[in-house]
Structures are given as structure tokens and as C-alpha cells.
LUMDO-572496 format. One line per field, with one value per atom (N, C-alpha, C, O, CB): residue in three letters; atom name; x, y, z negated; residue number from 1. Coordinates in Angstrom, 1 decimal, decimal comma, padded with zeros to 4 digits. Glycine has a CB too. Layout:
<nodes>
aa <- ALA;...
at <- CA;...
east <- X;...
north <- Y;...
up <- Z;...
i <- NUM;...
</nodes>
This chain:
<nodes>
aa <- MET;MET;MET;MET;MET;THR;THR;THR;THR;THR;LYS;LYS;LYS;LYS;LYS;SER;SER;SER;SER;SER;SER;SER;SER;SER;SER;ALA;ALA;ALA;ALA;ALA;LYS;LYS;LYS;LYS;LYS;LEU;LEU;LEU;LEU;LEU;PHE;PHE;PHE;PHE;PHE;GLN;GLN;GLN;GLN;GLN;CYS;CYS;CYS;CYS;CYS;ILE;ILE;ILE;ILE;ILE;LYS;LYS;LYS;LYS;LYS;ASN;ASN;ASN;ASN;ASN;ALA;ALA;ALA;ALA;ALA;VAL;VAL;VAL;VAL;VAL;LEU;LEU;LEU;LEU;LEU;ARG;ARG;ARG;ARG;ARG;GLY;GLY;GLY;GLY;GLY;LYS;LYS;LYS;LYS;LYS;VAL;VAL;VAL;VAL;VAL;VAL;VAL;VAL;VAL;VAL;TRP;TRP;TRP;TRP;TRP;GLN;GLN;GLN;GLN;GLN;LYS;LYS;LYS;LYS;LYS;HIS;HIS;HIS;HIS;HIS;ALA;ALA;ALA;ALA;ALA;LEU;LEU;LEU;LEU;LEU;GLN;GLN;GLN;GLN;GLN;ARG;ARG;ARG;ARG;ARG;MET;MET;MET;MET;MET;ILE;ILE;ILE;ILE;ILE;GLU;GLU;GLU;GLU;GLU;ARG;ARG;ARG;ARG;ARG;GLY;GLY;GLY;GLY;GLY;ILE;ILE;ILE;ILE;ILE;SER;SER;SER;SER;SER;ARG;ARG;ARG;ARG;ARG;LYS;LYS;LYS;LYS;LYS;GLU;GLU;GLU;GLU;GLU;VAL;VAL;VAL;VAL;VAL;LYS;LYS;LYS;LYS;LYS;LYS;LYS;LYS;LYS;LYS;GLY;GLY;GLY;GLY;GLY;ILE;ILE;ILE;ILE;ILE;MET;MET;MET;MET;MET;ASN;ASN;ASN;ASN;ASN;GLY;GLY;GLY;GLY;GLY;LYS;LYS;LYS;LYS;LYS;VAL;VAL;VAL;VAL;VAL;ILE;ILE;ILE;ILE;ILE;GLU;GLU;GLU;GLU;GLU;ASN;ASN;ASN;ASN;ASN;TYR;TYR;TYR;TYR;TYR;PHE;PHE;PHE;PHE;PHE;ASP;ASP;ASP;ASP;ASP;ASP;ASP;ASP;ASP;ASP;LYS;LYS;LYS;LYS;LYS;PRO;PRO;PRO;PRO;PRO;PHE;PHE;PHE;PHE;PHE;PRO;PRO;PRO;PRO;PRO;SER;SER;SER;SER;SER;LEU;LEU;LEU;LEU;LEU;LEU;LEU;LEU;LEU;LEU;VAL;VAL;VAL;VAL;VAL;ALA;ALA;ALA;ALA;ALA;TYR;TYR;TYR;TYR;TYR;LEU;LEU;LEU;LEU;LEU;GLU;GLU;GLU;GLU;GLU;ASP;ASP;ASP;ASP;ASP;LEU;LEU;LEU;LEU;LEU;LYS;LYS;LYS;LYS;LYS;PRO;PRO;PRO;PRO;PRO;LEU;LEU;LEU;LEU;LEU;HIS;HIS;HIS;HIS;HIS;ILE;ILE;ILE;ILE;ILE;VAL;VAL;VAL;VAL;VAL;VAL;VAL;VAL;VAL;VAL;SER;SER;SER;SER;SER;TYR;TYR;TYR;TYR;TYR;SER;SER;SER;SER;SER;GLU;GLU;GLU;GLU;GLU;GLU;GLU;GLU;GLU;GLU;GLU;GLU;GLU;GLU;GLU;GLU;GLU;GLU;GLU;GLU;LYS;LYS;LYS;LYS;LYS;CYS;CYS;CYS;CYS;CYS;TYR;TYR;TYR;TYR;TYR;VAL;VAL;VAL;VAL;VAL;ILE;ILE;ILE;ILE;ILE;THR;THR;THR;THR;THR;ALA;ALA;ALA;ALA;ALA;TYR;TYR;TYR;TYR;TYR;ARG;ARG;ARG;ARG;ARG;PRO;PRO;PRO;PRO;PRO;GLY;GLY;GLY;GLY;GLY;ARG;ARG;ARG;ARG;ARG;ASN;ASN;ASN;ASN;ASN;HIS;HIS;HIS;HIS;HIS;PHE;PHE;PHE;PHE;PHE;GLU;GLU;GLU;GLU;GLU;ASP;ASP;ASP;ASP;ASP;ASP;ASP;ASP;ASP;ASP;LEU;LEU;LEU;LEU;LEU;CYS;CYS;CYS;CYS;CYS;THR;THR;THR;THR;THR;ARG;ARG;ARG;ARG;ARG;ARG;ARG;ARG;ARG;ARG;ILE;ILE;ILE;ILE;ILE;GLN;GLN;GLN;GLN;GLN
at <- N;CA;C;O;CB;N;CA;C;O;CB;N;CA;C;O;CB;N;CA;C;O;CB;N;CA;C;O;CB;N;CA;C;O;CB;N;CA;C;O;CB;N;CA;C;O;CB;N;CA;C;O;CB;N;CA;C;O;CB;N;CA;C;O;CB;N;CA;C;O;CB;N;CA;C;O;CB;N;CA;C;O;CB;N;CA;C;O;CB;N;CA;C;O;CB;N;CA;C;O;CB;N;CA;C;O;CB;N;CA;C;O;CB;N;CA;C;O;CB;N;CA;C;O;CB;N;CA;C;O;CB;N;CA;C;O;CB;N;CA;C;O;CB;N;CA;C;O;CB;N;CA;C;O;CB;N;CA;C;O;CB;N;CA;C;O;CB;N;CA;C;O;CB;N;CA;C;O;CB;N;CA;C;O;CB;N;CA;C;O;CB;N;CA;C;O;CB;N;CA;C;O;CB;N;CA;C;O;CB;N;CA;C;O;CB;N;CA;C;O;CB;N;CA;C;O;CB;N;CA;C;O;CB;N;CA;C;O;CB;N;CA;C;O;CB;N;CA;C;O;CB;N;CA;C;O;CB;N;CA;C;O;CB;N;CA;C;O;CB;N;CA;C;O;CB;N;CA;C;O;CB;N;CA;C;O;CB;N;CA;C;O;CB;N;CA;C;O;CB;N;CA;C;O;CB;N;CA;C;O;CB;N;CA;C;O;CB;N;CA;C;O;CB;N;CA;C;O;CB;N;CA;C;O;CB;N;CA;C;O;CB;N;CA;C;O;CB;N;CA;C;O;CB;N;CA;C;O;CB;N;CA;C;O;CB;N;CA;C;O;CB;N;CA;C;O;CB;N;CA;C;O;CB;N;CA;C;O;CB;N;CA;C;O;CB;N;CA;C;O;CB;N;CA;C;O;CB;N;CA;C;O;CB;N;CA;C;O;CB;N;CA;C;O;CB;N;CA;C;O;CB;N;CA;C;O;CB;N;CA;C;O;CB;N;CA;C;O;CB;N;CA;C;O;CB;N;CA;C;O;CB;N;CA;C;O;CB;N;CA;C;O;CB;N;CA;C;O;CB;N;CA;C;O;CB;N;CA;C;O;CB;N;CA;C;O;CB;N;CA;C;O;CB;N;CA;C;O;CB;N;CA;C;O;CB;N;CA;C;O;CB;N;CA;C;O;CB;N;CA;C;O;CB;N;CA;C;O;CB;N;CA;C;O;CB;N;CA;C;O;CB;N;CA;C;O;CB;N;CA;C;O;CB;N;CA;C;O;CB;N;CA;C;O;CB;N;CA;C;O;CB;N;CA;C;O;CB;N;CA;C;O;CB;N;CA;C;O;CB;N;CA;C;O;CB;N;CA;C;O;CB;N;CA;C;O;CB;N;CA;C;O;CB;N;CA;C;O;CB;N;CA;C;O;CB;N;CA;C;O;CB;N;CA;C;O;CB;N;CA;C;O;CB;N;CA;C;O;CB
east <- 000,9;000,0;000,9;001,8;-001,0;000,7;001,5;001,0;000,0;001,3;001,9;001,6;000,2;-000,5;002,7;000,0;-001,3;-002,5;-003,6;-001,3;-002,3;-003,3;-003,6;-004,8;-002,9;-002,6;-002,7;-003,5;-004,4;-001,4;-003,2;-003,9;-005,4;-006,3;-003,3;-005,7;-007,0;-007,8;-009,0;-007,0;-007,2;-007,8;-008,2;-009,2;-006,9;-007,3;-007,6;-008,8;-009,6;-006,3;-008,8;-010,0;-011,3;-012,3;-009,8;-011,2;-012,4;-012,8;-014,0;-012,1;-011,9;-012,2;-012,8;-013,8;-010,9;-012,2;-012,8;-014,2;-015,1;-011,9;-014,5;-015,9;-016,8;-017,9;-015,9;-016,4;-017,2;-017,5;-018,6;-016,5;-016,4;-016,6;-017,6;-018,3;-015,3;-017,6;-018,5;-019,9;-020,8;-017,9;-020,1;-021,4;-021,6;-022,8;-022,5;-020,6;-020,7;-020,4;-019,4;-019,7;-021,3;-021,2;-022,4;-023,5;-021,2;-022,1;-023,1;-023,1;-022,1;-022,9;-024,2;-024,4;-024,9;-026,1;-025,3;-024,1;-024,5;-025,6;-025,6;-023,3;-026,6;-027,7;-027,2;-027,6;-028,6;-026,2;-025,6;-025,0;-025,2;-024,5;-024,3;-023,7;-024,8;-024,7;-022,9;-025,9;-026,9;-027,6;-027,9;-028,0;-027,8;-028,5;-027,6;-028,0;-028,7;-026,3;-025,4;-025,2;-025,1;-024,0;-025,2;-025,0;-026,2;-026,0;-024,9;-027,4;-028,6;-028,5;-028,7;-029,9;-028,1;-028,0;-026,9;-027,1;-027,6;-025,9;-024,8;-024,8;-023,9;-023,5;-025,9;-026,0;-025,0;-024,5;-026,0;-024,7;-023,7;-024,4;-025,1;-022,5;-024,2;-024,8;-024,0;-022,8;-025,1;-024,7;-024,0;-023,0;-021,8;-025,0;-023,4;-022,5;-021,2;-020,1;-023,3;-021,4;-020,2;-019,3;-018,1;-020,7;-019,9;-019,0;-018,3;-017,1;-019,9;-019,0;-018,3;-017,2;-016,1;-019,3;-017,4;-016,4;-015,2;-014,0;-017,0;-015,5;-014,5;-013,6;-012,4;-015,1;-014,2;-013,5;-012,6;-011,4;-014,5;-013,1;-012,4;-011,2;-010,3;-013,3;-011,4;-010,4;-009,7;-008,8;-011,0;-010,0;-009,4;-008,1;-007,5;-010,3;-007,6;-006,3;-006,6;-007,3;-005,1;-005,9;-006,0;-005,1;-004,0;-005,5;-005,8;-005,0;-004,8;-004,0;-005,7;-005,7;-005,5;-006,0;-006,9;-006,3;-005,4;-005,9;-006,2;-005,6;-004,9;-007,3;-007,7;-007,8;-008,9;-009,1;-006,6;-006,6;-007,2;-007,6;-005,2;-007,3;-007,9;-009,4;-010,0;-007,2;-010,0;-011,5;-012,2;-011,7;-012,0;-013,3;-014,1;-015,5;-016,0;-014,3;-016,1;-015,7;-014,6;-014,1;-016,9;-014,4;-013,4;-012,5;-012,9;-014,2;-011,3;-010,4;-011,0;-011,7;-009,0;-010,7;-011,2;-010,1;-009,0;-012,4;-010,5;-009,6;-010,4;-011,6;-009,1;-009,7;-010,2;-009,7;-008,4;-009,8;-010,6;-010,2;-010,5;-011,6;-010,9;-009,6;-009,9;-010,0;-009,1;-008,7;-011,0;-011,2;-011,3;-012,3;-012,5;-010,3;-010,2;-010,3;-010,0;-008,9;-010,6;-010,5;-011,7;-011,5;-010,5;-012,8;-014,0;-014,0;-013,2;-015,3;-015,0;-015,1;-015,4;-015,2;-016,1;-016,1;-016,5;-015,7;-016,0;-018,0;-014,6;-013,8;-014,7;-015,7;-012,6;-014,2;-015,0;-014,0;-013,0;-015,8;-014,4;-013,8;-014,8;-015,9;-013,3;-014,3;-015,1;-014,4;-013,2;-015,4;-015,2;-014,6;-015,3;-016,5;-014,9;-014,4;-014,9;-014,2;-013,0;-014,8;-014,9;-014,2;-014,5;-015,2;-014,8;-013,8;-013,9;-013,9;-013,2;-012,7;-014,9;-015,0;-014,4;-014,9;-016,5;-013,3;-012,7;-013,6;-013,7;-011,3;-014,2;-015,1;-016,2;-016,5;-015,6;-016,9;-018,0;-017,6;-018,4;-019,0;-016,3;-015,8;-016,7;-017,0;-015,7;-017,1;-017,9;-017,2;-016,5;-019,3;-017,5;-017,0;-018,3;-019,4;-016,3;-018,0;-019,0;-018,7;-017,6;-019,1;-019,6;-019,4;-019,9;-021,1;-020,2;-019,0;-019,3;-019,9;-020,9;-018,1;-019,2;-019,7;-019,0;-018,0;-019,4;-019,5;-018,9;-019,2;-020,3;-019,5;-018,2;-018,4;-017,5;-016,5;-018,2;-017,8;-017,0;-015,9;-016,3;-017,8;-014,7;-013,7;-013,6;-013,8;-012,3;-013,3;-013,2;-011,8;-011,1;-014,3;-011,5;-010,1;-010,1;-009,0;-009,8;-011,2;-011,1;-010,5;-010,0;-012,5;-010,6;-010,1;-008,9;-008,1;-011,1;-008,7;-007,7;-006,9;-007,4;-008,2;-005,6;-004,7;-005,3;-006,3;-003,2;-004,6;-005,1;-005,2;-005,9;-004,2;-004,3;-004,3;-005,6;-005,8;-003,1;-006,3;-007,5;-007,2;-008,2;-008,6;-006,0;-005,6;-004,8;-004,8;-004,7;-004,2;-003,5;-004,3;-004,7;-002,1;-004,5;-005,3;-004,5;-003,3;-005,5;-005,3;-004,8;-004,5;-005,3;-005,7;-003,5;-003,2;-004,0;-003,9;-001,7;-004,9;-005,8;-005,1;-005,8;-007,1
north <- -001,2;000,0;001,2;001,4;000,0;002,1;003,3;004,3;004,1;004,0;005,3;006,2;006,9;007,2;007,3;007,3;007,9;007,0;007,4;008,5;005,7;004,7;004,6;004,5;003,3;004,6;004,5;005,7;005,6;004,5;006,9;008,1;008,1;008,4;009,4;007,7;007,6;006,5;006,8;007,2;005,4;004,3;004,8;004,5;003,1;005,6;006,1;007,0;007,0;006,8;007,9;008,8;008,0;008,4;009,7;006,9;006,1;005,4;005,4;005,0;004,9;004,3;005,3;005,0;003,7;006,5;007,6;007,9;008,1;008,9;008,0;008,2;007,1;007,4;008,4;005,9;004,8;004,9;004,7;003,4;005,2;005,4;006,5;006,4;005,7;007,6;008,7;008,5;009,3;010,0;007,3;007,0;007,8;007,9;007,3;008,2;009,0;008,1;008,2;010,2;007,1;006,1;006,3;006,3;004,7;006,4;006,5;005,1;004,7;007,7;004,5;003,2;003,4;003,8;002,2;003,2;003,3;002,3;001,2;003,2;002,7;001,8;000,4;-000,6;002,4;000,5;-000,7;-001,6;-002,8;-000,3;-001,0;-001,8;-002,5;-003,7;-000,9;-001,8;-002,4;-003,5;-004,6;-001,4;-003,3;-004,4;-005,6;-006,7;-003,9;-005,4;-006,6;-007,2;-008,5;-006,1;-006,4;-007,0;-007,9;-009,0;-005,9;-007,5;-008,3;-009,6;-010,7;-007,5;-009,5;-010,7;-011,7;-012,9;-010,3;-011,1;-011,9;-012,3;-012,9;-011,2;-011,8;-012,2;-011,5;-012,1;-013,6;-010,3;-009,5;-008,4;-007,6;-008,9;-008,3;-007,2;-005,9;-006,0;-007,7;-004,8;-003,6;-003,7;-003,2;-002,4;-004,4;-004,7;-005,4;-005,0;-005,5;-006,4;-007,1;-006,2;-006,3;-008,3;-005,4;-004,5;-003,5;-003,2;-003,7;-002,9;-002,0;-002,7;-002,2;-001,4;-003,9;-004,7;-005,0;-004,9;-006,1;-005,3;-005,5;-004,3;-004,4;-006,0;-003,1;-001,9;-001,6;-001,3;-000,7;-001,8;-001,5;-002,4;-002,0;-001,4;-003,7;-004,7;-005,3;-006,1;-005,8;-004,8;-005,3;-004,6;-003,8;-005,2;-005,0;-004,3;-003,9;-004,6;-005,3;-002,9;-002,4;-003,3;-003,5;-000,9;-003,8;-004,6;-003,9;-004,3;-005,9;-002,9;-002,2;-000,8;-000,5;-002,8;000,2;001,6;002,1;001,7;002,5;002,9;003,5;005,0;005,5;002,8;005,6;007,0;007,9;009,0;007,5;007,3;008,1;007,9;008,5;007,7;007,1;007,0;008,3;009,2;006,0;008,4;009,7;009,3;008,2;010,4;010,1;011,4;011,5;012,5;012,2;010,3;010,3;009,1;008,1;010,2;009,2;008,0;006,9;007,1;008,5;005,7;004,5;003,5;003,5;003,9;002,6;001,5;000,2;000,1;001,7;-000,9;-002,3;-002,8;-003,0;-003,2;-003,1;-003,6;-005,1;-005,5;-002,8;-005,9;-007,3;-007,6;-007,2;-008,2;-008,3;-008,8;-010,3;-010,8;-008,1;-011,0;-012,4;-013,2;-014,4;-012,8;-012,5;-013,1;-014,0;-015,0;-012,0;-013,8;-014,7;-015,8;-015,9;-013,9;-016,7;-017,9;-017,5;-018,2;-018,9;-016,4;-015,9;-014,6;-013,5;-015,6;-014,8;-013,6;-012,6;-012,9;-014,1;-011,3;-010,2;-009,2;-008,9;-009,6;-008,7;-007,6;-006,4;-006,6;-007,9;-005,2;-004,0;-002,9;-002,7;-003,5;-002,3;-001,2;000,0;000,2;-001,2;000,9;002,1;003,3;003,3;001,9;004,5;005,7;006,8;006,5;006,3;007,9;008,9;010,3;010,7;008,8;011,1;012,5;013,4;013,4;012,9;014,0;014,9;016,1;016,4;015,5;016,6;017,8;017,4;018,2;018,3;016,3;015,9;015,1;014,9;015,1;014,6;013,7;012,5;012,1;014,5;011,9;010,7;009,7;010,0;011,1;008,4;007,3;006,8;006,8;006,2;006,3;005,7;004,3;003,9;006,5;003,4;002,0;001,7;001,9;001,0;001,3;001,2;-000,2;-000,4;001,4;-001,3;-002,6;-003,5;-003,1;-003,2;-004,7;-005,7;-007,0;-007,3;-005,5;-007,9;-009,3;-010,3;-009,9;-009,2;-011,5;-012,6;-012,9;-013,3;-013,9;-012,8;-013,0;-014,5;-015,4;-012,5;-014,8;-016,2;-016,4;-015,5;-016,5;-017,7;-018,1;-018,0;-018,2;-019,5;-017,8;-017,6;-016,3;-016,1;-017,8;-015,3;-013,9;-013,6;-012,7;-012,9;-014,3;-014,1;-015,3;-016,4;-013,5;-015,1;-016,2;-016,8;-016,3;-015,8;-017,9;-018,5;-017,6;-017,9;-019,7;-016,6;-015,6;-014,7;-014,0;-014,8;-014,7;-013,9;-012,4;-011,6;-014,2;-012,1;-010,7;-010,3;-009,1;-010,3;-011,3;-011,1;-011,5;-012,6;-011,8;-010,5;-010,8;-011,8;-011,7;-009,5;-012,7;-013,6;-012,9;-012,0;-014,9;-013,2;-012,6;-013,4;-014,6;-012,6;-012,7;-013,4;-013,6;-014,2;-012,5
up <- 000,0;000,0;000,0;-000,9;-001,2;001,0;001,0;-000,1;-000,7;002,4;-000,3;-001,4;-001,1;-002,0;-001,5;000,2;000,5;000,3;000,0;001,9;000,6;000,3;-001,2;-001,6;000,9;-002,0;-003,4;-003,9;-004,8;-004,1;-003,4;-003,9;-003,4;-004,2;-003,3;-002,2;-001,7;-002,5;-002,8;-000,2;-002,8;-003,5;-004,9;-005,5;-003,6;-005,5;-006,9;-006,9;-007,8;-007,5;-005,8;-005,7;-005,5;-006,1;-004,5;-004,8;-004,6;-005,9;-006,2;-003,5;-006,6;-007,9;-008,9;-009,6;-008,6;-008,9;-009,8;-009,4;-010,3;-009,7;-008,1;-007,6;-008,1;-008,5;-006,1;-008,0;-008,5;-010,0;-010,5;-008,2;-010,8;-012,2;-012,6;-013,5;-012,9;-011,7;-011,9;-011,3;-011,4;-011,4;-010,7;-010,1;-008,8;-008,3;-011,0;-008,1;-006,9;-005,7;-005,0;-006,9;-005,5;-004,4;-003,5;-003,9;-005,0;-002,2;-001,2;-000,4;000,1;-000,2;-000,4;000,2;001,6;001,8;-000,6;002,6;004,0;004,3;003,8;005,0;005,1;005,5;006,0;005,6;006,5;006,9;007,5;006,4;006,4;008,5;005,4;004,3;003,6;003,3;003,4;003,2;002,4;003,2;002,6;002,0;004,5;005,3;005,3;005,1;006,7;005,6;005,6;004,3;004,2;006,2;003,2;001,9;001,6;001,0;000,8;001,9;001,7;002,5;001,9;002,1;003,7;004,6;004,0;004,2;006,0;003,4;003,0;001,5;001,0;003,2;000,8;-000,6;-001,5;-002,5;-000,8;-001,2;-001,9;-002,7;-002,0;-001,0;-004,0;-004,8;-004,9;-004,6;-006,2;-005,2;-005,4;-006,6;-006,5;-005,7;-007,6;-008,8;-008,3;-008,8;-009,8;-007,5;-007,0;-006,2;-006,3;-006,2;-005,4;-004,6;-005,5;-005,3;-003,6;-006,4;-007,4;-008,1;-008,3;-008,4;-008,6;-009,3;-008,3;-008,7;-009,8;-007,1;-006,1;-005,8;-005,7;-004,8;-005,8;-005,6;-006,8;-006,6;-005,4;-008,0;-009,2;-009,5;-010,1;-010,4;-009,0;-009,3;-008,1;-008,2;-010,0;-006,9;-005,7;-005,4;-006,1;-004,6;-004,2;-003,7;-002,2;-001,5;-003,8;-001,8;-000,5;000,4;000,2;-000,4;001,5;002,4;003,8;004,6;002,6;004,1;005,4;005,1;004,3;006,5;005,8;005,7;007,1;008,1;005,0;007,2;008,5;008,3;008,2;008,9;008,3;008,0;009,1;008,9;007,8;010,3;011,4;011,5;012,4;012,7;010,7;010,7;010,5;009,8;009,6;011,2;011,1;010,5;010,9;012,5;009,7;009,3;008,2;007,9;008,9;007,6;006,5;006,6;007,2;005,1;006,1;006,1;005,3;004,3;005,6;005,6;004,9;004,6;005,2;005,7;003,8;003,3;003,4;003,2;001,9;003,6;003,5;002,2;002,0;004,7;001,3;000,0;-000,1;000,3;-001,2;-000,7;-000,9;-002,4;-003,2;-000,2;-002,7;-004,1;-004,1;-003,5;-004,8;-004,6;-004,5;-005,8;-005,8;-003,7;-006,8;-008,2;-008,5;-009,2;-009,2;-007,9;-008,1;-007,2;-006,3;-008,0;-007,4;-006,5;-005,1;-004,1;-007,0;-004,9;-003,6;-003,3;-003,7;-003,6;-002,5;-002,1;-001,4;-000,7;-001,2;-001,5;-000,9;-000,3;-000,8;-002,0;000,9;001,5;001,6;001,8;003,0;001,3;001,3;002,1;001,9;-000,2;003,0;003,7;003,1;003,0;005,3;002,6;001,8;002,2;002,5;000,3;002,3;002,7;001,6;000,6;004,0;001,7;000,6;001,2;002,1;-000,3;000,7;001,1;000,0;-001,1;001,4;000,3;-000,7;-001,1;-002,2;-000,2;-000,1;-000,3;-001,2;-002,1;001,0;-001,0;-001,9;-003,1;-004,0;-001,0;-003,1;-004,2;-004,3;-005,4;-005,5;-003,2;-003,1;-002,3;-001,4;-002,6;-002,7;-001,8;-001,1;-001,6;-002,7;000,1;001,0;001,2;001,7;002,3;000,9;001,2;002,6;002,9;000,1;003,5;004,9;005,2;005,9;005,7;004,6;004,7;003,7;003,1;006,2;003,5;002,6;003,2;003,7;001,1;003,1;003,7;003,0;002,3;005,2;003,2;002,8;003,9;005,0;002,4;003,6;004,6;004,9;004,1;004,2;006,2;006,6;007,2;007,6;007,7;007,2;007,8;009,3;009,9;007,3;009,9;011,4;011,8;012,9;012,0;010,9;011,1;010,2;010,5;010,9;009,1;008,1;007,8;007,9;006,8;007,5;007,1;005,7;005,2;006,9;005,3;004,0;002,8;001,9;003,7;002,8;001,7;001,7;000,8;001,7;002,8;003,0;003,0;002,9;002,0;003,2;003,2;004,5;004,9;002,1;005,2;006,4;007,6;007,7;006,3;008,5;009,7;010,6;010,8;010,5;011,1;012,1;013,4;013,8;012,3;014,1;015,4;016,4;016,6;015,8;017,1;018,1;019,4;020,3;018,3
i <- 1;1;1;1;1;2;2;2;2;2;3;3;3;3;3;4;4;4;4;4;5;5;5;5;5;6;6;6;6;6;7;7;7;7;7;8;8;8;8;8;9;9;9;9;9;10;10;10;10;10;11;11;11;11;11;12;12;12;12;12;13;13;13;13;13;14;14;14;14;14;15;15;15;15;15;16;16;16;16;16;17;17;17;17;17;18;18;18;18;18;19;19;19;19;19;20;20;20;20;20;21;21;21;21;21;22;22;22;22;22;23;23;23;23;23;24;24;24;24;24;25;25;25;25;25;26;26;26;26;26;27;27;27;27;27;28;28;28;28;28;29;29;29;29;29;30;30;30;30;30;31;31;31;31;31;32;32;32;32;32;33;33;33;33;33;34;34;34;34;34;35;35;35;35;35;36;36;36;36;36;37;37;37;37;37;38;38;38;38;38;39;39;39;39;39;40;40;40;40;40;41;41;41;41;41;42;42;42;42;42;43;43;43;43;43;44;44;44;44;44;45;45;45;45;45;46;46;46;46;46;47;47;47;47;47;48;48;48;48;48;49;49;49;49;49;50;50;50;50;50;51;51;51;51;51;52;52;52;52;52;53;53;53;53;53;54;54;54;54;54;55;55;55;55;55;56;56;56;56;56;57;57;57;57;57;58;58;58;58;58;59;59;59;59;59;60;60;60;60;60;61;61;61;61;61;62;62;62;62;62;63;63;63;63;63;64;64;64;64;64;65;65;65;65;65;66;66;66;66;66;67;67;67;67;67;68;68;68;68;68;69;69;69;69;69;70;70;70;70;70;71;71;71;71;71;72;72;72;72;72;73;73;73;73;73;74;74;74;74;74;75;75;75;75;75;76;76;76;76;76;77;77;77;77;77;78;78;78;78;78;79;79;79;79;79;80;80;80;80;80;81;81;81;81;81;82;82;82;82;82;83;83;83;83;83;84;84;84;84;84;85;85;85;85;85;86;86;86;86;86;87;87;87;87;87;88;88;88;88;88;89;89;89;89;89;90;90;90;90;90;91;91;91;91;91;92;92;92;92;92;93;93;93;93;93;94;94;94;94;94;95;95;95;95;95;96;96;96;96;96;97;97;97;97;97;98;98;98;98;98;99;99;99;99;99;100;100;100;100;100;101;101;101;101;101;102;102;102;102;102;103;103;103;103;103;104;104;104;104;104;105;105;105;105;105;106;106;106;106;106;107;107;107;107;107;108;108;108;108;108;109;109;109;109;109;110;110;110;110;110
</nodes>
């Protein structure tokens, strides 16, 4: 994780602690389909690790966070608005070995 990833991730965690989370419609739809709760996503953000960063994403830079401590691994794409001091949950899913190596953090080369 680069220094700027670490700073962005800390801002996202602080927003979660303050309850400043915006759930994108797409994220909520996918979470329902995949049986993933808001509580689980928040836990994943607070206890996960950044595995990819997307600083050029618009309208805000985003991160891919992996939470692998539970029996059901979780990936969360989350972004942060400095101006609003809010984090935006873009999507959440269960990583599979068809797209990730056995560590569920390293993308397979297609």
C-alpha cells in the first residue's frame, strides 16, 4: 500500500466510524444478490487491507479492500470525497479463484 493509499484508507475508515457512508444503489443491489450485509461491509473496511488503488477513478479516487478473516472472504470497492468527508461503497463481492490467485488478493493474469 502506497503512502497515499494509506492516507485515503484512513480517511475512509474515519468516515465509517462517523457514520458517513453512502451506499450506491448498485452496491446495495449486488449485496442483496450476494447475501452481503452492510454490517459485514463495514467490518471488512475497518479490518481489511488495500489490495489495489484506483486514484484516477471519477468522481473520487477509490480502493479495492480485501477482508479475508471470516469464512466468507470479501472484496469491497470504496471511494472517498474529501469535500463531503464521506465514503461511498461502490460494490462488494466474494472473490473467486477464477479472477484471483489462491491468496484472493493477487489478480490472475488473463
